C-alpha positions as CSV (number, residue, x, y, z in Angstrom):
1,M,38.1,-22.3,-13.3
2,E,41.9,-21.7,-12.7
3,P,43.3,-18.7,-14.7
4,G,45.6,-21.0,-16.5
5,Q,42.7,-23.2,-17.7
6,R,40.7,-20.2,-19.1
7,S,40.2,-20.1,-22.9
8,Y,40.4,-16.7,-24.6
9,L,39.5,-17.9,-28.0
10,L,35.8,-17.0,-27.8
11,P,36.4,-13.4,-26.5
12,L,39.0,-12.9,-29.2
13,L,36.7,-14.1,-31.9
14,T,33.9,-11.9,-30.6
15,L,36.1,-8.8,-30.6
16,S,37.2,-9.7,-34.1
17,V,33.7,-9.9,-35.4
18,L,32.8,-6.6,-33.7
19,Y,35.8,-5.0,-35.3
20,L,34.8,-6.3,-38.7
21,F,31.3,-5.0,-38.2
22,G,32.7,-1.5,-37.7
23,M,32.9,-1.0,-33.9
24,P,35.5,1.7,-33.2
25,L,38.8,0.9,-31.7
26,W,38.2,2.9,-28.5
27,A,35.0,0.9,-27.8
28,L,36.9,-2.4,-28.4
29,T,39.6,-1.3,-26.0
30,A,37.1,-0.3,-23.3
31,I,35.4,-3.7,-23.6
32,T,38.8,-5.5,-23.4
33,V,39.9,-3.6,-20.3
34,W,36.5,-4.1,-18.6
35,Y,36.7,-7.9,-19.4
36,L,40.2,-8.2,-17.9
37,I,39.1,-6.3,-14.8
38,L,36.2,-8.7,-14.3
39,L,38.4,-11.7,-14.7
40,W,40.8,-10.3,-12.1
41,M,37.9,-9.6,-9.7
42,E,36.5,-13.1,-10.3
43,D,39.8,-14.8,-9.6
44,Q,40.3,-12.7,-6.4
45,G,36.8,-13.7,-5.2
46,I,35.6,-10.1,-5.1
47,L,32.6,-10.8,-7.2
48,D,31.5,-13.7,-5.0
49,Q,32.1,-11.5,-1.9
50,Y,29.4,-9.1,-3.1
51,G,27.1,-11.7,-4.5
52,V,27.7,-10.6,-8.1
53,S,28.2,-13.0,-11.0
54,R,29.5,-12.6,-14.5
55,M,27.6,-13.7,-17.6
56,L,28.3,-13.4,-21.4
57,G,31.9,-12.5,-20.6
58,V,31.5,-8.8,-19.9
59,V,28.1,-8.5,-18.2
60,L,27.7,-8.3,-14.5
61,M,24.6,-9.7,-12.8
62,V,24.0,-7.7,-9.6
63,R,21.3,-9.2,-7.3
64,T,19.5,-7.6,-4.4
65,K,16.7,-8.7,-2.0
66,Q,15.7,-5.0,-1.5
67,G,12.2,-4.2,-2.4
68,Q,10.6,-7.4,-1.2
69,E,8.4,-5.7,1.4
70,I,7.2,-3.1,-1.1
71,L,6.5,-5.8,-3.6
72,E,4.4,-7.7,-1.1
73,R,2.3,-4.6,-0.3
74,V,1.9,-3.6,-4.0
75,S,0.8,-7.1,-5.1
76,R,-1.9,-7.6,-2.4
77,P,-4.9,-6.8,-4.6
78,R,-4.3,-10.1,-6.4
79,A,-7.5,-10.1,-8.4
80,F,-6.6,-6.8,-9.9
81,W,-3.1,-7.8,-10.9
82,R,-4.4,-11.1,-12.3
83,G,-6.8,-9.1,-14.4
84,F,-4.0,-6.9,-15.5
85,G,-2.0,-10.0,-16.4
86,E,-4.8,-11.3,-18.6
87,F,-5.1,-7.9,-20.3
88,S,-1.3,-7.9,-20.8
89,I,-1.5,-11.2,-22.7
90,W,-3.9,-9.9,-25.3
91,L,-2.1,-6.5,-25.6
92,C,1.2,-8.3,-26.1
93,L,-0.2,-10.7,-28.7
94,L,-1.7,-7.8,-30.6
95,I,1.5,-5.8,-30.6
96,M,3.5,-9.0,-31.4
97,I,1.7,-9.2,-34.7
98,G,2.9,-5.7,-35.5
99,V,6.4,-6.6,-34.4
100,V,6.6,-9.6,-36.7
101,S,5.1,-7.7,-39.6
102,L,7.7,-4.9,-39.3
103,L,10.5,-7.5,-39.0
104,F,9.3,-9.3,-42.1
105,L,9.0,-5.9,-44.0
106,A,12.5,-4.9,-43.0
107,A,13.9,-8.2,-44.1
108,I,12.1,-8.2,-47.5
109,T,13.0,-4.6,-48.1
110,T,16.7,-5.2,-47.3
111,A,16.8,-8.4,-49.5
112,M,15.3,-6.7,-52.5
113,S,17.3,-3.5,-52.2
114,P,20.3,-3.6,-49.7
115,P,21.2,-0.2,-48.5
116,E,24.5,1.3,-49.5
117,E,25.0,2.7,-46.0
118,Y,24.4,0.9,-42.7
119,L,24.6,1.6,-39.0
120,P,28.0,0.7,-37.5
121,A,28.2,-2.1,-34.9
122,S,28.4,0.4,-32.0
123,D,25.0,1.7,-33.0
124,L,23.1,-1.6,-33.2
125,L,22.7,-2.2,-29.5
126,L,21.3,1.3,-28.8
127,I,23.5,1.7,-25.6
128,P,23.3,5.2,-24.1
129,G,26.6,7.1,-24.5
130,V,28.0,4.4,-26.9
131,T,25.4,4.6,-29.8
132,S,26.2,7.7,-31.8
133,F,22.7,9.0,-31.8
134,V,21.8,8.1,-28.1
135,P,23.4,10.5,-25.6
136,F,24.1,9.4,-22.0
137,W,22.2,11.1,-19.2
138,W,18.6,11.3,-20.1
139,P,18.5,8.0,-22.0
140,V,20.2,6.1,-19.2
141,L,17.8,7.6,-16.6
142,A,14.9,6.6,-18.8
143,L,16.4,3.1,-19.3
144,I,16.8,2.5,-15.5
145,F,13.2,3.6,-15.0
146,A,12.0,1.4,-17.9
147,L,14.0,-1.7,-16.6
148,V,12.8,-1.3,-13.0
149,I,9.0,-1.1,-13.9
150,H,9.5,-3.9,-16.4
151,E,11.0,-6.3,-13.9
152,Y,8.9,-5.2,-11.0
153,S,5.8,-5.9,-13.1
154,H,7.1,-9.5,-13.5
155,G,7.6,-9.7,-9.8
156,I,4.1,-8.4,-9.0
157,Q,2.6,-11.0,-11.3
158,A,4.7,-13.7,-9.6
159,R,3.4,-12.7,-6.1
160,A,-0.2,-12.2,-7.4
161,H,-0.1,-15.9,-8.5
162,G,1.5,-17.2,-5.3
163,M,5.1,-17.5,-6.6
164,R,8.0,-16.3,-4.4
165,V,10.6,-13.8,-5.8
166,R,14.1,-14.7,-4.8
167,S,15.7,-11.4,-5.9
168,F,15.8,-8.5,-8.2
169,G,18.8,-7.3,-10.1
170,L,20.5,-5.4,-12.9
171,L,22.7,-6.4,-15.8
172,L,25.6,-4.0,-16.1
173,A,28.1,-3.5,-18.9
174,G,30.5,-1.3,-17.1
175,P,28.4,1.6,-15.6
176,I,25.6,1.2,-18.1
177,P,22.5,-0.8,-17.3
178,I,21.6,-3.0,-20.2
179,G,19.0,-5.2,-18.6
180,A,17.2,-6.2,-15.4
181,F,15.6,-9.3,-13.9
182,A,13.3,-10.6,-11.3
183,E,14.0,-14.2,-10.2
184,P,10.9,-16.2,-9.1
185,Q,11.6,-19.5,-7.5
186,H,12.5,-21.8,-10.4
187,H,10.5,-24.8,-9.3
188,E,7.4,-22.7,-8.6
189,M,7.7,-21.2,-12.1
190,V,8.0,-24.7,-13.7
191,R,4.9,-26.0,-11.8
192,A,2.8,-22.9,-12.4
193,P,-0.2,-23.2,-14.9
194,L,0.6,-22.1,-18.4
195,R,-1.8,-19.1,-18.2
196,E,-0.2,-17.8,-15.1
197,R,3.2,-18.0,-16.7
198,M,2.0,-16.2,-19.8
199,R,0.6,-13.4,-17.6
200,L,3.9,-13.1,-15.8
201,Y,5.9,-12.9,-19.1
202,A,3.4,-10.4,-20.7
203,A,3.3,-8.0,-17.7
204,G,6.8,-6.6,-18.4
205,P,6.4,-5.6,-22.0
206,S,2.9,-4.3,-21.4
207,I,3.9,-2.0,-18.6
208,N,6.5,-0.5,-20.9
209,I,4.0,0.0,-23.6
210,I,1.6,1.7,-21.1
211,A,4.4,3.8,-19.8
212,T,5.2,4.8,-23.4
213,Y,1.8,6.4,-23.9
214,L,1.7,7.9,-20.4
215,A,5.0,9.6,-21.1
216,L,3.7,10.7,-24.6
217,L,0.8,12.3,-22.9
218,L,3.1,14.2,-20.5
219,L,5.4,15.1,-23.4
220,S,2.5,16.6,-25.2
221,A,1.6,18.7,-22.1
222,A,5.3,19.8,-21.8
223,A,5.4,20.8,-25.4
224,T,2.5,23.3,-24.8
225,G,4.7,25.0,-22.2
226,L,7.2,26.0,-24.9
227,V,6.5,28.8,-27.4
228,A,8.4,30.5,-30.2
229,S,10.5,33.5,-28.9
230,S,10.2,35.0,-32.3
231,P,7.1,33.8,-34.2
232,G,7.6,33.3,-37.9
233,V,8.9,30.7,-40.4
234,Y,12.4,29.6,-41.4
235,A,13.9,27.6,-44.3
236,S,16.5,25.0,-43.8
237,G,17.7,25.3,-47.4
238,I,18.0,28.0,-50.0
239,I,17.6,27.0,-53.7
240,A,20.4,28.2,-56.0
241,G,19.4,30.6,-58.7
242,E,16.0,31.5,-57.2
243,G,14.8,34.7,-55.6
244,A,15.6,34.0,-52.0
245,E,19.3,33.4,-52.9
246,E,19.5,36.5,-55.1
247,G,17.9,38.6,-52.3
248,G,20.3,37.4,-49.7
249,L,18.0,35.3,-47.5
250,L,20.0,32.8,-45.4
251,P,19.0,29.3,-44.0
252,Y,17.4,29.5,-40.5
253,E,16.8,33.2,-40.6
254,I,13.2,33.9,-39.3
255,I,10.8,35.5,-41.7
256,T,8.5,37.6,-39.5
257,H,6.7,39.8,-42.1
258,I,5.9,39.9,-45.9
259,D,5.2,43.4,-47.2
260,G,4.5,44.5,-43.6
261,E,2.0,41.7,-42.9
262,M,2.9,39.6,-39.8
263,I,3.8,36.0,-40.3
264,S,3.2,34.0,-37.1
265,G,3.5,30.5,-38.7
266,Y,3.4,28.4,-41.8
267,S,-0.3,29.0,-42.6
268,D,0.2,32.8,-42.5
269,F,3.1,32.4,-44.9
270,S,1.0,30.4,-47.3
271,D,-1.8,32.9,-47.2
272,E,0.5,35.8,-48.0
273,M,2.3,34.0,-50.8
274,S,-1.0,33.1,-52.4
275,N,-1.8,36.8,-52.7
276,L,1.5,37.3,-54.7
277,S,2.4,36.3,-58.3
278,A,5.6,35.2,-60.1
279,G,7.7,38.2,-61.1
280,E,6.5,40.5,-58.3
281,T,8.9,42.0,-55.8
282,A,8.1,41.5,-52.1
283,V,9.9,42.8,-49.0
284,F,10.6,40.1,-46.4
285,S,11.4,41.2,-42.8
286,V,13.7,38.7,-41.3
287,L,15.6,38.1,-38.0
288,S,19.2,37.3,-38.6
289,H,21.3,34.6,-37.0
290,P,22.2,35.2,-33.3
291,D,25.3,37.3,-32.8
292,S,28.0,36.6,-30.2
293,D,25.6,37.9,-27.5
294,G,22.7,35.8,-28.7
295,E,20.8,38.7,-30.1
296,R,19.1,38.7,-33.5
297,V,19.0,41.8,-35.8
298,Q,16.0,42.6,-38.0
299,R,16.7,43.4,-41.6
300,Q,14.8,43.7,-44.9
301,V,15.3,41.2,-47.8
302,V,13.9,42.3,-51.2
303,V,13.0,39.3,-53.3
304,T,11.8,39.0,-56.9
305,L,9.6,36.0,-56.8
306,G,10.0,33.1,-59.2
307,D,7.4,30.8,-60.7
308,R,6.6,27.7,-58.7
309,H,5.0,25.8,-61.5
310,D,8.0,26.5,-63.9
311,Y,10.5,25.5,-61.2
312,Y,9.2,22.0,-60.9
313,I,8.8,21.6,-64.7
314,D,12.5,22.7,-65.2
315,L,13.6,20.0,-62.9
316,C,12.6,17.5,-65.6
317,E,15.3,18.8,-67.9
318,G,13.5,18.1,-71.1
319,D,12.2,14.6,-70.3
320,S,8.7,14.6,-71.9
321,T,7.5,11.8,-69.7
322,C,8.6,13.5,-66.6
323,I,7.1,16.8,-67.7
324,G,3.8,15.1,-68.4
325,D,3.7,13.4,-65.0
326,T,4.7,16.6,-63.2
327,E,2.0,18.6,-65.0
328,V,-0.6,16.1,-63.7
329,L,0.8,16.1,-60.2
330,L,1.0,19.9,-60.0
331,A,-2.6,20.2,-61.2
332,D,-3.7,17.7,-58.5
333,L,-1.9,19.9,-56.0
334,G,-3.5,23.1,-57.3
335,I,-0.2,24.6,-58.4
336,E,-0.7,26.8,-61.5
337,Q,1.6,28.8,-63.8
338,G,2.3,32.2,-62.2
339,D,2.2,31.0,-58.6
340,A,4.8,32.8,-56.5
341,F,7.9,30.9,-55.5
342,L,10.3,32.2,-52.9
343,G,13.0,29.6,-53.7
344,V,13.5,27.8,-50.4
345,S,13.2,24.3,-49.1
346,G,12.4,22.8,-45.6
347,L,10.1,25.7,-44.7
348,R,8.8,25.4,-41.1
349,S,7.2,27.4,-38.4
350,S,9.7,28.5,-35.8
351,N,7.9,26.3,-33.2
352,S,6.9,23.5,-35.5
353,T,8.4,20.7,-33.4
354,V,6.7,21.5,-30.1
355,E,3.5,22.4,-32.0
356,M,3.5,18.9,-33.5
357,Y,4.0,17.2,-30.1
358,S,1.4,19.4,-28.3
359,N,-1.2,18.3,-30.8
360,I,-0.1,14.7,-31.1
361,I,-2.5,13.3,-28.5
362,S,-5.5,14.7,-30.3
363,S,-4.3,13.5,-33.7
364,D,-5.3,10.3,-35.5
365,R,-1.6,9.2,-35.6
366,V,-1.2,9.0,-31.8
367,L,-0.9,5.1,-31.7
368,L,1.9,5.2,-34.3
369,A,3.6,8.3,-32.9
370,P,6.2,6.4,-30.8
371,L,7.2,4.4,-33.9
372,G,7.7,7.7,-35.8
373,M,9.8,9.1,-33.0
374,I,12.5,6.3,-33.3
375,G,14.1,8.1,-36.3
376,V,14.2,11.5,-34.7
377,P,17.6,11.1,-32.8
378,I,19.1,9.5,-35.8
379,A,18.1,12.4,-38.1
380,Y,19.1,15.0,-35.6
381,D,22.4,13.4,-34.4
382,G,21.2,12.5,-30.9
383,Q,19.0,15.6,-30.4
384,T,15.2,15.6,-29.8
385,M,14.7,18.4,-32.3
386,L,16.7,20.6,-34.7
387,L,19.3,22.7,-32.7
388,E,18.4,25.7,-34.8
389,E,14.8,25.4,-33.8
390,R,15.7,24.7,-30.2
391,E,17.3,28.2,-30.0
392,L,14.0,29.7,-31.1
393,L,12.0,28.4,-28.1
394,E,11.3,29.8,-24.7
395,A,9.1,29.0,-21.7
396,G,5.4,30.0,-22.0
397,D,3.2,31.7,-19.4
398,G,2.0,28.6,-17.6
399,A,2.7,28.1,-13.9
400,I,5.1,25.1,-14.5
401,A,6.8,26.8,-17.4
402,S,7.3,29.9,-15.4
403,A,8.8,28.0,-12.5
404,L,11.1,25.8,-14.6
405,G,12.1,28.5,-17.1
406,T,13.3,27.9,-20.7
407,E,16.2,25.6,-19.8
408,G,14.1,23.6,-17.3
409,M,11.2,23.1,-19.8
410,L,13.7,22.0,-22.5
411,M,15.2,19.5,-20.1
412,L,11.8,18.2,-19.2
413,F,10.9,17.8,-22.9
414,D,14.1,15.9,-23.5
415,F,13.6,13.5,-20.5
416,L,10.0,12.8,-21.5
417,F,11.0,12.2,-25.1
418,W,13.6,9.6,-24.1
419,M,11.1,8.0,-21.7
420,V,8.8,7.5,-24.7
421,W,11.7,6.3,-26.9
422,I,13.3,3.9,-24.4
423,N,10.0,2.4,-23.1
424,F,8.7,1.8,-26.5
425,L,11.8,0.1,-27.8
426,L,12.2,-2.0,-24.6
427,G,8.5,-3.2,-24.8
428,F,8.8,-3.6,-28.6
429,A,12.0,-5.6,-28.5
430,N,10.8,-7.9,-25.7
431,L,7.9,-8.9,-27.8
432,I,10.1,-10.4,-30.5
433,P,8.7,-14.0,-30.5
434,M,12.0,-15.6,-29.8
435,I,13.6,-17.1,-26.7
436,P,14.9,-15.6,-24.4
437,F,12.7,-12.5,-25.0
438,D,9.4,-12.4,-23.1
439,G,7.6,-12.7,-26.5
440,G,9.3,-16.1,-27.1
441,H,8.1,-17.4,-23.7
442,I,4.6,-16.2,-24.4
443,V,4.6,-18.0,-27.8
444,K,6.0,-21.2,-26.3
445,D,3.4,-21.4,-23.5
446,G,0.7,-20.2,-25.8
447,V,1.5,-23.0,-28.3
448,H,1.6,-25.5,-25.4
449,S,-1.8,-24.3,-24.2
450,V,-3.4,-24.5,-27.7
451,L,-2.0,-28.0,-28.3
452,S,-3.3,-29.2,-24.9
453,R,-6.8,-28.1,-25.9
454,L,-6.6,-29.6,-29.5
455,V,-5.2,-32.9,-28.4
456,K,-7.0,-33.7,-25.2
457,G,-5.9,-36.8,-23.3
458,A,-2.4,-36.8,-25.0
459,N,0.8,-37.4,-23.0
460,P,1.6,-34.0,-21.4
461,L,5.3,-34.6,-21.8
462,R,4.8,-35.2,-25.5
463,I,2.8,-32.0,-25.9
464,E,5.5,-30.1,-24.1
465,S,8.2,-31.6,-26.4
466,I,6.2,-30.6,-29.5
467,A,5.6,-27.1,-28.2
468,G,9.3,-26.8,-27.4
469,R,10.3,-27.9,-31.0
470,I,7.8,-25.5,-32.5
471,S,9.1,-22.7,-30.3
472,S,12.7,-23.5,-31.3
473,M,11.9,-23.5,-35.0
474,S,10.0,-20.2,-34.8
475,S,12.9,-18.7,-32.8
476,F,15.4,-19.7,-35.5
477,V,13.2,-18.2,-38.2
478,I,12.7,-15.0,-36.3
479,L,16.5,-14.8,-35.5
480,F,17.2,-15.1,-39.3
481,I,14.7,-12.4,-40.0
482,V,16.2,-10.1,-37.3
483,I,19.8,-10.5,-38.4
484,L,19.2,-10.4,-42.2
485,P,18.8,-6.6,-42.3
486,I,22.0,-6.3,-40.2
487,V,24.3,-8.7,-42.0
488,L,23.2,-8.5,-45.6
489,P,24.3,-4.8,-46.2
490,R,27.7,-5.7,-44.8
491,L,28.1,-8.6,-47.3
492,V,26.9,-6.9,-50.5
């Protein structure tokens, strides 16, 4: 297309919509500059010279034939990879049920009670370095790894079923990889049996899900290599008017002893507090905040303990119904009048985060752990744990921990955390049953396969047409469900 014939209406409309949805001006400016550079490179023939093409306006499709020999060697045990492809189909279908259920739940929740606050447009795409709660380096390295294994898994399935792979490639938005692809020969894909195509599409998301739990296993191991430099507990909040505030205890100071008894964690704190009563005075040994040299000073805090039972009752402010319900709840929790109350909130062991991750593999919540980890960077402003707790950790005595040191172990922890986070989201998102995601292709070919069995002897072209219409309708419904939680809060 000649430069004079190019229409700029669609790019302008897209930028306007992004601006209305809250994308910051600097991001819009960067997108505009990148778009104009790509247009200039396209007009000068630079993109064609390097075999690069432009798609969706600002995305570069970079192709390469590198890796073909390795692909050929890896895919030689074809029976194994076909078996893996079959396993992938059932794994993806099972996870797809969970994906659809969560999407429906999010849409219903948003429709019934639209949130007053919502993520800005720059946070919706979860792009490293652009999304406010996703930093650049570790997430982008994890994203590159996740994209490579995803697309290479597609390529392995293609070769295992006799289909040739034309090229591999990355989709780039500026320097940031936002996707990858493997290109089997189109006519071979079209003629391939439905089951083989389903195996190919399912292999990508399934390898990301498997990588998620392998990374989670390594994350748990890495967490055991980090220990508290100063064992104890800390509180993230001090309640006004209670004993802790009156005694001078500050948030994130580490409580190491109560009346001379050592406190190594939350269970020790609970045991010691159970031996005290409301109205008693206790001496808390605490480590202060680090000074300019990073050193903590131990000091004594004398606290007259409050009444835990009365504190919760007073929150009802005379509401008899609330008081009655609270009385029942406190009785169920075993909280009685006279129980000692320090007057803090958010009380945690000084190594609570790494302790949780080190035990996560042996817990009964291991399968749902990656789902729970999604909100961690949002809650901690792009960090994998509270910065205050991060300062309380050091490398343990293990061989790897000793070799890497504290900074190295924290870097390893961060990288493995983002490996879990990125691989899970990539596998999860690709199983949305909507074209062009892998889940959409699995559903389309799956519907076609089921119809072929139910209506034996029918015209294959008619069955394909019906399967295509069902797939299009389901994609439209899923698209509506996906965008509802995004658009509705902005309209209310």
